[in-house]
ZALUMKE-186115 format. One record per residue (C-alpha): residue number from 0; residue in three letters; x, y, z. Coordinates in pm, 1 decimal, always signed. Example, Ala and Ser with C-alpha at 12.3 -4.5 7.8 and 13.67 -1.06 7.14 Angstrom:
REM ZALUMKE-186115
<0,ALA,<+1230.0,-450.0,+780.0>>
<1,SER,<+1367.0,-106.0,+714.0>>
This chain:
REM ZALUMKE-186115
<0,MET,<+10437.7,-7753.8,+10092.7>>
<1,SER,<+10633.0,-7499.0,+10277.7>>
<2,SER,<+10575.8,-7447.0,+10645.8>>
<3,THR,<+10564.7,-7097.4,+10581.1>>
<4,LEU,<+10194.8,-7111.1,+10405.3>>
<5,SER,<+9902.8,-7078.2,+10630.6>>
<6,PRO,<+9615.9,-7368.8,+10581.5>>
<7,THR,<+9421.6,-7164.1,+10376.0>>
<8,GLU,<+9715.0,-7064.9,+10144.3>>
<9,THR,<+9787.3,-7446.0,+10093.0>>
<10,HIS,<+9389.7,-7500.8,+10057.6>>
<11,LEU,<+9410.4,-7254.0,+9765.5>>
<12,ILE,<+9728.6,-7394.0,+9593.8>>
<13,ASP,<+9576.8,-7680.4,+9583.2>>
<14,LEU,<+9223.0,-7626.1,+9487.6>>
<15,LEU,<+9397.9,-7402.8,+9182.3>>
<16,ILE,<+9636.4,-7715.1,+9077.7>>
<17,ASP,<+9314.0,-7955.3,+9078.9>>
<18,ILE,<+9104.0,-7694.4,+8854.0>>
<19,SER,<+9433.4,-7639.5,+8608.8>>
<20,LEU,<+9477.7,-8029.3,+8575.0>>
<21,GLN,<+9080.6,-8061.4,+8510.1>>
<22,ILE,<+9082.3,-7805.3,+8278.9>>
<23,ASN,<+9363.2,-7959.8,+8055.3>>
<24,ARG,<+9174.1,-8258.0,+8063.8>>
<25,TYR,<+8848.9,-8182.6,+7950.4>>
<26,PHE,<+8862.8,-7810.1,+7820.6>>
<27,SER,<+9154.7,-7960.6,+7617.2>>
<28,ILE,<+8981.9,-8229.0,+7436.8>>
<29,PHE,<+8649.6,-8016.5,+7366.2>>
<30,ILE,<+8888.6,-7791.3,+7158.8>>
<31,PHE,<+9088.3,-8053.9,+7014.1>>
<32,ILE,<+8772.8,-8243.6,+6895.3>>
<33,PHE,<+8597.2,-7976.3,+6747.5>>
<34,GLY,<+8941.5,-7764.5,+6631.8>>
<35,THR,<+9046.9,-8083.3,+6430.2>>
<36,SER,<+8727.1,-8169.3,+6284.2>>
<37,GLY,<+8659.4,-7791.9,+6175.7>>
<38,ASN,<+9016.4,-7688.4,+6043.1>>
<39,ILE,<+8963.8,-8036.7,+5847.1>>
<40,LEU,<+8628.0,-7925.1,+5693.9>>
<41,ASN,<+8788.4,-7598.2,+5621.2>>
<42,ILE,<+9082.9,-7740.0,+5433.3>>
<43,ILE,<+8816.4,-7975.1,+5216.3>>
<44,ILE,<+8585.7,-7663.1,+5146.9>>
<45,LEU,<+8815.5,-7435.2,+5098.3>>
<46,SER,<+9005.3,-7608.1,+4826.1>>
<47,ASP,<+8639.7,-7644.1,+4632.8>>
<48,ARG,<+8751.6,-7552.3,+4222.4>>
<49,THR,<+8478.9,-7269.2,+4249.7>>
<50,ILE,<+8623.2,-7054.9,+4512.9>>
<51,ARG,<+9012.0,-7128.9,+4501.9>>
<52,HIS,<+9106.2,-6936.3,+4296.6>>
<53,ILE,<+9042.8,-6634.3,+4557.2>>
<54,PRO,<+9355.9,-6513.1,+4685.0>>
<55,CYS,<+9220.5,-6456.2,+5028.5>>
<56,VAL,<+9042.8,-6811.7,+4981.2>>
<57,PHE,<+9380.3,-6936.0,+4973.9>>
<58,PHE,<+9497.4,-6792.8,+5267.0>>
<59,PHE,<+9226.5,-6933.2,+5445.8>>
<60,PHE,<+9300.3,-7270.4,+5324.0>>
<61,ILE,<+9697.4,-7234.5,+5424.2>>
<62,GLY,<+9606.7,-7073.8,+5806.8>>
<63,SER,<+9371.9,-7386.2,+5829.8>>
<64,ILE,<+9634.5,-7648.2,+5777.8>>
<65,ALA,<+9874.7,-7417.9,+6036.7>>
<66,SER,<+9582.5,-7435.4,+6236.9>>
<67,LEU,<+9552.6,-7813.4,+6251.9>>
<68,ILE,<+9950.1,-7832.6,+6350.4>>
<69,SER,<+9912.4,-7573.9,+6651.4>>
<70,ILE,<+9582.1,-7781.5,+6743.3>>
<71,ASP,<+9729.8,-8112.9,+6736.3>>
<72,PHE,<+10046.7,-8103.9,+6822.6>>
<73,GLY,<+9982.2,-7833.3,+7091.0>>
<74,LEU,<+9693.4,-8044.3,+7248.3>>
<75,ILE,<+9748.8,-8396.2,+7212.8>>
<76,THR,<+10056.4,-8339.2,+7454.8>>
<77,ARG,<+9836.4,-8117.5,+7718.1>>
<78,MET,<+9566.9,-8392.9,+7728.6>>
<79,LEU,<+9807.7,-8645.8,+7801.7>>
<80,SER,<+9957.1,-8459.5,+8089.1>>
<81,GLY,<+9587.8,-8463.9,+8227.1>>
<82,TRP,<+9603.4,-8837.7,+8243.0>>
<83,ALA,<+9949.2,-9003.1,+8253.3>>
<84,ALA,<+10312.0,-8887.5,+8150.8>>
<85,ASP,<+10369.5,-8637.0,+7879.9>>
<86,PRO,<+10684.0,-8779.6,+7667.4>>
<87,THR,<+10819.6,-8410.3,+7583.8>>
<88,TYR,<+10914.2,-8347.4,+7932.9>>
<89,THR,<+11152.7,-8624.4,+7915.9>>
<90,ILE,<+11277.9,-8639.9,+7558.9>>
<91,GLY,<+11499.5,-8414.3,+7447.1>>
<92,TRP,<+11383.5,-8388.3,+7058.1>>
<93,LEU,<+11054.7,-8481.0,+7095.4>>
<94,CYS,<+11051.7,-8172.8,+7338.2>>
<95,LYS,<+11232.3,-7954.0,+7108.0>>
<96,LEU,<+11011.9,-8058.5,+6772.9>>
<97,ARG,<+10660.6,-7997.9,+6924.0>>
<98,THR,<+10755.8,-7681.6,+7085.2>>
<99,PHE,<+10900.6,-7600.2,+6778.9>>
<100,LEU,<+10566.2,-7666.2,+6557.6>>
<101,VAL,<+10353.2,-7534.4,+6747.3>>
<102,PHE,<+10544.7,-7168.9,+6811.2>>
<103,ALA,<+10588.8,-7174.7,+6405.5>>
<104,SER,<+10259.2,-7273.1,+6287.5>>
<105,ARG,<+10097.3,-6983.3,+6513.7>>
<106,PRO,<+10264.2,-6676.6,+6331.2>>
<107,ILE,<+10200.5,-6831.8,+6008.2>>
<108,VAL,<+9826.1,-6810.3,+6057.7>>
<109,PHE,<+9845.7,-6433.2,+6198.7>>
<110,TRP,<+10045.7,-6306.8,+5917.4>>
<111,LEU,<+9835.7,-6492.2,+5665.1>>
<112,PHE,<+9540.5,-6327.4,+5794.1>>
<113,VAL,<+9750.8,-5949.3,+5770.4>>
<114,LEU,<+9829.3,-6074.8,+5390.1>>
<115,ALA,<+9426.7,-6147.6,+5384.5>>
<116,THR,<+9379.0,-5829.5,+5486.2>>
<117,ILE,<+9637.2,-5663.4,+5264.9>>
<118,ASP,<+9425.8,-5864.8,+4983.2>>
<119,ARG,<+9106.2,-5695.5,+5047.6>>
<120,TRP,<+9269.2,-5330.3,+5078.2>>
<121,LEU,<+9409.5,-5374.2,+4751.7>>
<122,SER,<+9125.8,-5575.6,+4588.6>>
<123,SER,<+8867.8,-5274.8,+4694.0>>
<124,SER,<+9089.0,-4988.1,+4594.1>>
<125,ILE,<+8953.4,-4752.5,+4312.2>>
<126,TYR,<+9337.3,-4782.7,+4129.8>>
<127,ASN,<+9346.4,-5049.3,+3851.0>>
<128,HIS,<+9719.9,-5123.7,+3909.6>>
<129,TYR,<+9665.2,-5177.2,+4302.2>>
<130,ARG,<+9346.0,-5403.2,+4185.1>>
<131,LYS,<+9567.9,-5614.7,+3972.3>>
<132,LEU,<+9817.6,-5696.2,+4288.6>>
<133,SER,<+9565.8,-5943.7,+4427.7>>
<134,THR,<+9659.5,-6257.4,+4271.0>>
<135,ILE,<+9660.6,-6596.3,+4329.3>>
<136,ARG,<+10025.0,-6572.7,+4193.6>>
<137,ASN,<+10137.0,-6356.2,+4451.2>>
<138,ALA,<+9926.0,-6513.5,+4770.0>>
<139,ARG,<+10155.9,-6819.6,+4673.7>>
<140,TYR,<+10456.4,-6608.7,+4688.9>>
<141,GLY,<+10355.9,-6389.6,+5003.6>>
<142,THR,<+10257.0,-6749.5,+5142.2>>
<143,LEU,<+10601.1,-6914.0,+5110.2>>
<144,VAL,<+10774.1,-6558.5,+5280.7>>
<145,ILE,<+10569.0,-6605.7,+5571.9>>
<146,ILE,<+10635.3,-6980.0,+5603.3>>
<147,MET,<+11008.4,-6906.0,+5551.7>>
<148,MET,<+10984.6,-6660.3,+5770.7>>
<149,SER,<+10823.3,-6795.2,+6066.8>>
<150,ILE,<+11063.3,-7115.1,+6042.5>>
<151,VAL,<+11350.5,-6866.4,+6032.7>>
<152,VAL,<+11256.3,-6699.8,+6376.4>>
<153,TYR,<+11126.5,-6954.8,+6591.7>>
<154,ALA,<+11464.9,-7201.4,+6469.5>>
<155,GLN,<+11582.7,-7052.1,+6821.5>>
<156,VAL,<+11375.5,-7332.5,+6983.5>>
<157,PHE,<+11577.2,-7628.0,+6933.1>>
<158,TYR,<+11903.5,-7482.6,+7082.5>>
<159,CYS,<+11687.3,-7267.9,+7431.0>>
<160,TYR,<+11426.1,-7545.1,+7472.7>>
<161,GLU,<+11532.1,-7858.2,+7705.3>>
<162,ALA,<+11397.8,-8149.6,+7820.6>>
<163,ASN,<+11386.8,-8328.0,+8209.4>>
<164,LEU,<+11415.2,-7924.9,+8377.4>>
<165,PHE,<+11328.5,-7845.1,+8726.5>>
<166,ASN,<+11252.9,-7523.0,+8903.5>>
<167,THR,<+11053.0,-7454.2,+8604.6>>
<168,PRO,<+10692.5,-7419.1,+8484.0>>
<169,PHE,<+10717.6,-7717.1,+8249.8>>
<170,GLN,<+10981.5,-7961.8,+8253.7>>
<171,CYS,<+10989.5,-7920.9,+7880.8>>
<172,TYR,<+11112.0,-7570.0,+7868.5>>
<173,THR,<+11351.0,-7297.6,+7820.4>>
<174,LYS,<+11700.4,-7354.7,+7945.2>>
<175,SER,<+11794.2,-6990.3,+8060.7>>
<176,SER,<+11642.5,-6653.4,+8135.9>>
<177,LEU,<+11786.4,-6502.9,+7813.8>>
<178,CYS,<+11586.4,-6775.5,+7558.1>>
<179,GLN,<+11275.1,-6693.3,+7821.3>>
<180,ILE,<+11319.6,-6342.7,+7733.1>>
<181,ILE,<+11390.3,-6425.2,+7376.8>>
<182,THR,<+11103.4,-6638.8,+7344.1>>
<183,ASP,<+10875.8,-6441.2,+7503.2>>
<184,MET,<+10921.7,-6130.8,+7317.3>>
<185,THR,<+10892.4,-6319.4,+6977.6>>
<186,PHE,<+10566.4,-6486.4,+7033.6>>
<187,ALA,<+10404.0,-6148.7,+7182.7>>
<188,LEU,<+10553.6,-5892.1,+6902.7>>
<189,PHE,<+10614.5,-6159.7,+6634.9>>
<190,THR,<+10355.4,-6369.5,+6647.7>>
<191,THR,<+10044.5,-6161.4,+6823.8>>
<192,ILE,<+10082.2,-5753.3,+6869.1>>
<193,ILE,<+10248.4,-5666.7,+6537.9>>
<194,PRO,<+10037.3,-5869.0,+6320.2>>
<195,LEU,<+9731.2,-5754.7,+6460.7>>
<196,LEU,<+9826.3,-5386.4,+6443.9>>
<197,LEU,<+9886.1,-5421.6,+6123.6>>
<198,MET,<+9522.1,-5584.1,+6056.0>>
<199,PHE,<+9382.0,-5337.9,+6213.7>>
<200,THR,<+9540.1,-5104.1,+6016.5>>
<201,PHE,<+9515.3,-5241.2,+5697.6>>
<202,SER,<+9118.8,-5327.7,+5808.7>>
<203,LEU,<+9084.8,-4928.7,+5825.8>>
<204,MET,<+9228.1,-4849.9,+5509.9>>
<205,THR,<+8975.9,-5122.7,+5322.9>>
<206,ILE,<+8700.1,-4930.6,+5481.3>>
<207,SER,<+8803.8,-4642.0,+5364.4>>
<208,ASN,<+8870.9,-4756.4,+5031.5>>
<209,ILE,<+8538.1,-4906.2,+5014.7>>
<210,HIS,<+8387.3,-4574.1,+5109.4>>
<211,GLN,<+8560.3,-4429.5,+4845.0>>
<212,SER,<+8440.0,-4676.9,+4566.1>>
<213,GLN,<+8083.7,-4606.6,+4679.7>>
<214,ARG,<+8102.4,-4204.5,+4617.1>>
<215,ARG,<+8289.2,-4263.6,+4311.8>>
<216,LEU,<+7993.5,-4501.1,+4182.6>>
<217,PHE,<+7736.5,-4247.8,+4263.2>>
<218,HIS,<+7910.7,-3969.5,+4087.8>>
<219,THR,<+7960.9,-4229.4,+3772.9>>
<220,THR,<+7580.3,-4368.8,+3762.8>>
<221,ASN,<+7490.4,-4024.4,+3734.5>>
<222,LEU,<+7676.3,-3913.8,+3469.9>>
<223,SER,<+7618.6,-4224.4,+3245.5>>
<224,SER,<+7413.0,-4510.1,+3220.2>>
<225,ILE,<+7526.9,-4861.9,+3315.0>>
<226,LEU,<+7406.1,-5165.2,+3143.5>>
<227,ASN,<+7219.8,-5394.4,+3321.6>>
<228,GLN,<+7439.3,-5661.7,+3236.8>>
<229,GLN,<+7761.7,-5510.6,+3376.2>>
<230,GLN,<+7542.6,-5381.0,+3727.9>>
<231,GLN,<+7434.6,-5728.3,+3765.0>>
<232,GLN,<+7794.1,-5851.7,+3783.1>>
<233,GLN,<+7905.4,-5583.5,+3997.6>>
<234,ARG,<+7650.6,-5696.6,+4224.8>>
<235,ARG,<+7778.1,-6050.1,+4248.1>>
<236,SER,<+8130.6,-5926.9,+4267.2>>
<237,LYS,<+8043.1,-5661.3,+4538.9>>
<238,LYS,<+7834.4,-5957.4,+4749.3>>
<239,THR,<+8150.1,-6209.7,+4723.9>>
<240,GLU,<+8390.6,-5900.1,+4838.0>>
<241,ARG,<+8153.3,-5875.3,+5131.0>>
<242,HIS,<+8152.0,-6173.3,+5273.6>>
<243,LEU,<+8510.1,-6221.0,+5248.9>>
<244,LEU,<+8557.0,-5863.9,+5442.9>>
<245,TRP,<+8293.9,-6039.4,+5690.5>>
<246,MET,<+8510.6,-6350.5,+5703.8>>
<247,VAL,<+8816.4,-6144.5,+5776.1>>
<248,PHE,<+8696.8,-5906.1,+5987.1>>
<249,THR,<+8525.6,-6127.6,+6289.0>>
<250,GLN,<+8878.8,-6347.2,+6253.2>>
<251,ILE,<+9035.5,-6078.0,+6361.9>>
<252,ILE,<+8792.2,-5989.0,+6632.3>>
<253,VAL,<+8827.5,-6354.5,+6758.2>>
<254,LEU,<+9222.6,-6331.8,+6675.0>>
<255,GLY,<+9283.9,-6014.9,+6899.0>>
<256,THR,<+8987.0,-6132.2,+7170.5>>
<257,LEU,<+9117.9,-6497.1,+7259.6>>
<258,THR,<+9545.3,-6414.6,+7154.5>>
<259,LEU,<+9600.4,-6050.4,+7315.7>>
<260,PRO,<+9573.0,-6139.3,+7682.1>>
<261,GLN,<+9867.6,-6411.7,+7642.5>>
<262,ALA,<+10091.7,-6156.1,+7439.6>>
<263,ILE,<+10062.3,-5889.4,+7752.0>>
<264,GLN,<+10106.1,-6185.1,+8020.2>>
<265,ARG,<+10436.6,-6284.6,+7820.6>>
<266,LEU,<+10568.7,-5897.2,+7790.3>>
<267,TYR,<+10467.3,-5834.8,+8142.1>>
<268,ALA,<+10674.3,-6156.3,+8236.0>>
<269,ALA,<+10977.1,-6082.8,+8036.3>>
<270,PHE,<+11019.6,-5743.7,+8137.5>>
<271,VAL,<+10919.3,-5797.1,+8528.9>>
<272,GLU,<+11101.4,-5935.1,+8740.2>>
<273,SER,<+10953.3,-6071.8,+9064.8>>
<274,PHE,<+11001.3,-6295.9,+9369.4>>
<275,GLU,<+10706.1,-6418.6,+9421.5>>
<276,SER,<+10537.8,-6653.6,+9708.8>>
<277,GLN,<+10459.7,-7019.1,+9629.2>>
<278,LEU,<+10096.0,-6904.5,+9602.3>>
<279,GLN,<+10156.4,-6608.9,+9351.4>>
<280,THR,<+10373.6,-6853.9,+9138.8>>
<281,THR,<+10035.5,-7074.6,+9086.5>>
<282,ILE,<+9822.1,-6805.3,+9046.5>>
<283,ASP,<+10026.7,-6727.6,+8751.4>>
<284,MET,<+10079.0,-7053.9,+8631.1>>
<285,PHE,<+9685.6,-7109.7,+8678.4>>
<286,ILE,<+9639.2,-6791.7,+8469.8>>
<287,TYR,<+9914.6,-6885.7,+8207.0>>
<288,ASN,<+9711.2,-7196.2,+8120.3>>
<289,ILE,<+9377.1,-7044.6,+8076.5>>
<290,LEU,<+9517.9,-6764.2,+7788.3>>
<291,LEU,<+9746.2,-7071.7,+7694.9>>
<292,LEU,<+9424.0,-7259.9,+7625.4>>
<293,LEU,<+9212.8,-6980.0,+7507.8>>
<294,THR,<+9500.8,-6917.3,+7203.6>>
<295,TYR,<+9453.7,-7299.5,+7114.9>>
<296,LEU,<+9064.6,-7186.5,+7090.4>>
<297,ALA,<+9133.4,-6914.9,+6819.3>>
<298,SER,<+9312.4,-7166.8,+6642.9>>
<299,ALA,<+9006.7,-7362.7,+6656.0>>
<300,MET,<+8721.7,-7136.1,+6566.5>>
<301,PRO,<+8768.3,-7008.5,+6187.3>>
<302,PHE,<+8536.4,-7277.6,+6055.9>>
<303,TYR,<+8253.0,-7182.3,+6231.8>>
<304,ILE,<+8360.2,-6800.4,+6203.5>>
<305,TYR,<+8324.1,-6887.5,+5822.7>>
<306,THR,<+8039.3,-7076.2,+5825.8>>
<307,LEU,<+7847.8,-6812.3,+6032.8>>
<308,THR,<+7976.7,-6516.6,+5829.8>>
<309,GLY,<+8093.6,-6641.8,+5504.1>>
<310,GLY,<+7708.5,-6652.1,+5349.2>>
<311,SER,<+7705.7,-6812.8,+5002.4>>
<312,LEU,<+8032.6,-6774.4,+4930.2>>
<313,PHE,<+8138.3,-7050.3,+5210.4>>
<314,ARG,<+7805.5,-7244.6,+5267.2>>
<315,LYS,<+7766.9,-7358.8,+4871.5>>
<316,PRO,<+8089.5,-7556.2,+4890.8>>
<317,LEU,<+7967.6,-7683.1,+5247.5>>
<318,LEU,<+7647.4,-7758.5,+5122.4>>
<319,HIS,<+7836.7,-7929.8,+4813.5>>
<320,LEU,<+8027.7,-8135.7,+5052.7>>
<321,LEU,<+7733.5,-8254.1,+5251.3>>
<322,GLN,<+7564.0,-8394.2,+4946.7>>
<323,SER,<+7836.1,-8579.4,+4824.6>>
<324,ILE,<+7857.4,-8746.7,+5150.0>>
<325,LEU,<+7478.9,-8821.4,+5160.1>>
<326,SER,<+7539.7,-8941.2,+4809.5>>
<327,ILE,<+7858.4,-9183.5,+4908.4>>
<328,ARG,<+7639.7,-9331.3,+5202.2>>
<329,ALA,<+7343.7,-9375.4,+5010.3>>
<330,ILE,<+7526.5,-9592.2,+4706.9>>
<331,SER,<+7664.9,-9791.8,+5001.8>>
<332,VAL,<+7398.1,-9835.6,+5146.8>>
<333,MET,<+7205.7,-9976.8,+4847.4>>
<334,LYS,<+7506.8,-10187.1,+4734.7>>
<335,THR,<+7475.3,-10357.0,+5110.8>>
<336,ASN,<+7097.2,-10420.1,+5009.5>>
């Protein structure tokens, strides 16, 4: 410790470093276990033949794969750093690869939810030519564009990041201040803020479409009688749409709440040049570690959000999966007996 630090400051620095270490050890394990299991269940459930033809479900499915990549490649090394040496700190290619996979997978999740909100806006439109654009084929094309865009945007990681660095927050870090600014700006704007603004905009437009559809339905029902079969089909369709809307809107709120603080913090770090004391630097790193783990928590939440808000659309495939597991277990028990 520097001789200019008071005993109180020295104690506080040691305390924050120890708390940060314990959080990396145990909270990372919690997020890793629940996030990995939840996203694997998502991948299995969302690939069910009864719902996989729905464009919005396809976005959730690919988003779960991207979230799984982000959690596993991001948290395994953080957990190791709490118990032993982190190999990404000393091995150059591993540092670059791990950083690229984590950074490139996150915007895929965010931008897929942008596409999901656009899909909800299209499917809720009163205009038939807009509704026809909500197709699984367009969903696949859009997903491919998002993946390619994320790869291109974060290709700079292979140049900017190096291992075995000193006087940096981590030994696997950007090698120059320019690289740091580019990385912070890309994460804050491309990965977080711009997608969240688009999600919010299209969500409002979707709500507007729903209100227009309700007014139109009211006038239609007063002008002519509708067959019972048509009414039943419409109710089933509206029920599915309602579940999808709840799944999308709830996920947007969770994403914004858990990731926007770090985006703001990285924007601040990119534009504000500060000459901080050792204590302030330790406090900043402590806050950064907490906010970083919250972004991983956001990637771990989808399965639990879909279970609570997806209604029968999500729970029926989930129950079918559980019944299949129990049947396989019962058959194996019978064979052993």
